[in-house]
N, C-alpha and C positions, 0 to 999 in steps of 0.2 A: 761707098765711103761716107756718103751723107748719112746713110742709115746707121753706119758704125758710130759716127760722131754723135748722132742723136742718142744712141743707146748709152755711149760712154758718158755724155753730158747729163743724161737723165739719171744715170747711176750715181754720178758725182753729186748732183743736186740732192738726190734722195739720201745719199750718205751724209751730206752736209746737214740736211734737216734732222736726220737721226742723231747726228753728233750734237747738234744744237739742242735737240730735245733732251738727250742724255745729260748734257752740261747743265741745262736749266733744272732738270730733276735733281741732279747732284747738288746744285746750289740751293735748291729748296730744302733738301735734306740737311745740308750744312746750316742754312739759316734757321730752320726749325730747331736743330740741335742747339744752336747758339741761343735762340730765344728761350728754349726750354731751360737751358742751364742758367740763363740770366734770371728767368722767372723763379727757378728753384732757389737761386742765390738770394733773390729779393725776398721770396717767401721765408727762406731760412733766416735771413736777417730780421724780417718782420717778426717771426716767431720768437727768435732770440730776444728781440727788443721787448716783445710782449711779456715773455717769461721774466725778463729782467725787471720790467715795470711791475709785474705781479709780485715778484720777490721784494721789490722796493716797497710796495704797498703793505705787504705782509710785515716787513721789517718795521715800517712806520706804525702799523697797528700794534705790533708787539712792543714797540717802544712806548706806547701810551699805557700799557698794562704792566704794573709791577706786582708780582705775586706777594701775598702776605705770609710772612713767617714771624709770628708774634707771640712772645711769652709775656703774659700780663697777669695782673692780680690787683686785688684791693682788700682792705680790711676796715672794720669799724668796731668800736667798743666804747667803754665808758669807765670813768670813775663814778660809781653810783653810791647813793645813800638812800635807804628806805626808812624814813622816820615813822611810817605807819603802814601796816599791811592788813589785808582783810582777815578778820578772825575766822571766817568760814573757809579760808584757803581755796576760794573759788578762782576761776580763770586758769584752767590747766593749759590753755594755749599760750599763756603769757610767759615772758622770761622770768617773772618774779614769783611764780607759783611755788609755795613752800619756803620762801625766804622769810626769815624772822624779822620782826621790827628792829630798827636801828642797825641792821647789817649795812656795812659799807665795804666796797672792794673794787679793784681794777678788774675789768673783764672784757675779753673779746666776745663779740656776739656773732661775728662772721669773719672768716678768712677764705678768700678765693685765690686759686692759682689756676690760670687757664692758658691754653695754647691754641692759636688759630693757624691753620695751614692751608694755603691754596695749592691743591694738587695740580691743577691747571686752570684755564679760564672758565671751564665748565663745572669743575668739582672743587668743593672746599670742605675741610673737616674742622670740627670744633671739639675740644676736650676741656672739661672744667671739673676741677677738684674743689670740694667745699668742706669747711668745718664750721658748724654753727652750734657751738656748745651752749648749754644752759648753766645757770648757777647750780653747782652740784649739791643737791639737798637730800641725796640718798643716805641711807644709814651706813656709817663706816664699817668696813669689814664684810659687807655683802659681796656676793660674786656676780650679781646680775648687772647688766649694762644700765647705767644710770643717766637718764635725762639726755635727750637729743643725741649729740655726737660724742658724748663722754664715753670713754672706753671703760672696760672693767677695772683697769688699774687707775681710773680717775684722770687719765690723760686725754687731751684733745685728739680726735682722730679725723682724717679726711675720708670722704666718700665720693663716688663718681656721681656728679650732679648732671652734667651734660656730656654726651659723647655721640656725635651725629655727623652725617654726611649731607651736604647741601648740593643739589643739582641745579645750577643756575639756568634760568630761561628754558625750562622744558617746553614752554611755548612763550610767546612774547609777553613779558610782564609777570610771569609766574615761576616760582621756584618750588622744587620738591625737596623736603627734608625728611630723612629717615634716621631713627635712632632715639636717643634720650635727649629731650630738648625742652625749651621753655614753651608753655602753653599760651594761648591767646587770652587767658583769663585776666591778665593784667601785666605780665612780666616781660613780654617781648620788647626788645630795643635793638632792632637789627639794621643798623646803619650800613649803607652800601649794598643792600640786598632788596628784594621785593617785599620784605617783611616791614611792618610799621614801626615807627619810632615815637608814636603819639598815644600809646596806651597809658593806663592810669598810673602805673608805677613810675615810668620814665617822666611823665608830666608832673606828678607829685614831687619827684626829685629828691625826696628826703627818706629814702628807704633806710638810711643809716640811723634815722630817728625811730621810725616804726613802719611796719608793713601796711599795705593798703587794706581796706576793711575786709575784702573777700579773702585776701591772703591771711589776714589775722584769724579768720574763722574757717581756715583749712580748705579753701578751694585750691585745686592743684596749680602750683606755679610751674611745674615741670612734670613730664611724663615720658614713658617709652611708647613710641608709635610712629606714625607717618603723618605728614602735614603738607598741604598746598598753601603757599603764602604768595598772594598775588596782588597786582594793582590793575585797576580798570583803565588807568591812564598812564601808560608806562613812561611817557615823556616827563610828566610833572609829578607823578606819584602823590596825588592829593586824595585819591580814593582807592580803597582796597578791601581785601577779604582774606580770611583764613578758614580753612577746613582741616580738621584734625581728628584722627581716631587713635585712642591710646589704651593702655592696660588699666588705667586708673590705679596705678601702683606707685607712682613717683619713682624713687630709686630703690624701693623695697624688692627683695627677691621673694617671689610668691611660692607657696607650697603647692603641690599638685592638687590639694583639696580646696584651694582658694578658688572661688567662683570666677575671679577675674583672669584666671589662667585657662584660656581656651574656651570659655563659655560666654563671659560678659566683657563688654568693652565700653569705654566712655566716648561720646561724640561731642566735639567742640565746634562751634561756629562763631564767626566774628565778622562784622562789617564796620569799617572805620572811614572817616573822612576829615579833611581839613578845609575850612571855609573862611571867608572874609580875609583873603590874603594870608591864609594859614594862621590866623589869630584864634580861630575857634576850632577846637578839636571835638569830635563826637565819635563815640565808640559804642556799638550795640553788640552784646555778647550773650550767648546761650550755651548750655551744655545739657547732656542727658546721660545718665548712667544707671542701668539695672544693676542691682547689688545682691539680690538673694531670691531664690525660687520660693514659690508658695509652699507652705507646710499646712498641716491640719489645723494649727492654731493661728497662723499668721499668713496673710496673703502675700503675693509677690512684692518685693521691695525695690524701689528705685529712688533716685533723687535728681532734681534738675534745677538749674539756675537761669534766671533771666536778669540781665543787668544792663544799665545804661550809664555811661560816663561822659561828662562834658566839661570842658575847661576853656576859659577865655584868657589868652596870653597877650599881655602888653608889656612894655619895657619896665615900668615901675611895679606892676602888679599882675599876678596870675591868680585866678579863682577857679576852683574845681569842685564838682559835685559828682558823687558816685552813689547810685541807688540800686538795690537789687532785691529780688524776692526769690526764695528757694522753697520748692515743694519736696517734702520727704514722705513718700507714699508708705503707709503702714509703719511709720517711723517710731511710733510710741504705742504703748498699751495703757488704757485707762484702768487704774487699779480698782476703781469702784465698779465700773461696768464689765471689766475683764475683756474688753473688746479692743482690737487694734484700731488706731486712728492715724489719719494723716497729720503731719505737722507743717505749718507754713512759717518760714523765717523771713523777717524783713530787716534790712540794714540800710543805713544812710550815713554817708560821710561828706562833710563840707570842710573845705580847707582854703587857705589863702597864704600867699607868700609874696615877698617883694624885696627890693633893695633899699638900703639906707644910704650906703656909699658904694664905691667900687669894690670894697672888700668886706663890707658888712651887709648882711641880709637878715630877714626875720621870717617866721612862719607860725601859723596857728591852725589847729584842726579840732573838729568835733565829730564824734561818731556816736550813732544810736543803733543798738542791736537788740532785737526782740526775737528770741529763738522759737517762740510759739505764739502766734497771734490769736489763736483760738483757745488759749489755756483756760481751763476751768479751775478757779482758785479754791474750789471746795473739795478737790481731790488731788491726787498725785499721779505720776506717770512713771512707768518703767521704759527704758530706751531699747528699741529693737535695732535701729539702724547702726551700721558700722562707720557712719560718716564722721570722720575727725574725732574730736572730743566733745561731741554734741551733748548738751544738757538743756532740756526745755524749760527748766525751772527759773533760771536766773537771767534777768535783763541786765545789759551792760551799757554804760555811758562812758565813753573814752574822751579824754582831753589831752592835748599836748600843745606846748608853745615854747618858743625859744629864739635865740639869736644864732646866726651863722657867720663865723669869721673865716675868710679865705686869705691867708697871707700869701699864697701862691696858687696857681691853677691846680685843681685836683687835690687840694689839701684843705680840710675843714676842721675847725674846732667850734663846738656848739654847746653852750650852756642851755639846759632845757628842763622843763617840768613834764612829768609823765604821770597821769592820774586815771584810774578806772573806778567808777562807782558801780556797786552791785546791788540789785534789788530782787528779792525773792518774789515770784509771782503767786506763791501759795498764800492762803490766808494765815494770819499769825497763829491761829489755833490748830493748824494742820501739823501733823507729826513731821519732824525734820525741818521745820521752818527756820530760816536764818535771818536775823535782823539786817537791815541795810548797813553796808560798810564799804570801805574803799581801800585801795592800795595807792600810795603816793610815793614816787621816787624822784629824787633830785639828781640830775646827771650832768657831768662834763663829758661830752661825747667827742671822739676823734674819728676821722675818716680820711683815708688817702688812697689814691689809685696810682699804679705804676704800669708802664708798658703800653697804655692806650688811652 
């Protein structure tokens, strides 16, 4: 009996321990399941909250960016009167080449129509149509296109001046631009990008009066190619650079026989900086362009420019200086020796502008241009280079001065004088010599901008 009791009690105790163990194990499983579910719920809530926070940040970021969809334009022109023009009809790069003395007319000199479009925060596109007609001095009844953007029927015509895609921040502080665009020679004014706003044309501020000196003498203001436009200090944008390669064709459609189509390119480089609390602008520019292969008579041809521009900006007064030298390799042939020679061009522009009142301002400018610093006045030269309307024989001195009335922002009315003196570098006894003369134009200029 005792043994039976011992067996029964031992069995009960063992069963009780087993039951207790099974109960504890079951509770552990239930507890683990509860904890897991709770953790999953907590993690899920945390993830949802994190995603919501991220979306909130993204929305906040998106809220700070407004895409640009902008139609804009500007125009300038004059009522002009030319009391005297150069008898030698020099200055083919000017607006008044071929205009007779005492001519007077209303004339547009530029009409722009542009559209800026932000595809997204990374990509933006620019389109610019331009009409920049000259006074039509062609012979009536001819069928050739006459002067600048004048059409065969003597009407003004638009052409595509800019058409490009900008990739913002391909790395910090640098944009990539591809297409037809402004070059760093003087014309860039790229607010809101990594491009500069302090080059010579924007700082001069009176493009509606006249081009800068390098623009006047046919350095490219725009071209088809690719460009890196960057800043060394992305936060303050006081220092930057531009590197560009282009066709050296501006907006022209080149024939297959043209050396710039698939053979030669132009290379542009620019360093710019703002100093003294952004009162002093300094810009250093260079370009290089091979233009023709060597022949039996003439060696390989190229041209290159080195230029520096500096301006000091204060509230009542801004002073600017732009100086450049250009080398044109094998650019001319000496008619006496019959040998090709290099030509060196020097140009200097000095200008000042200021305010008289809140609505009235003034400006004055002096340019000196020598197309061939080594010119031998006992001989003459034939031109080999295809650079612009280059002529080594005539020095030019340009003057302009006037007032600027702004009755409202972006609207200007400007009475001004425009004068070029021409001087032949050849001796007076040389065949073809032209006596010193000048072109004087009195103008009432208007300029207005809309859309930006």
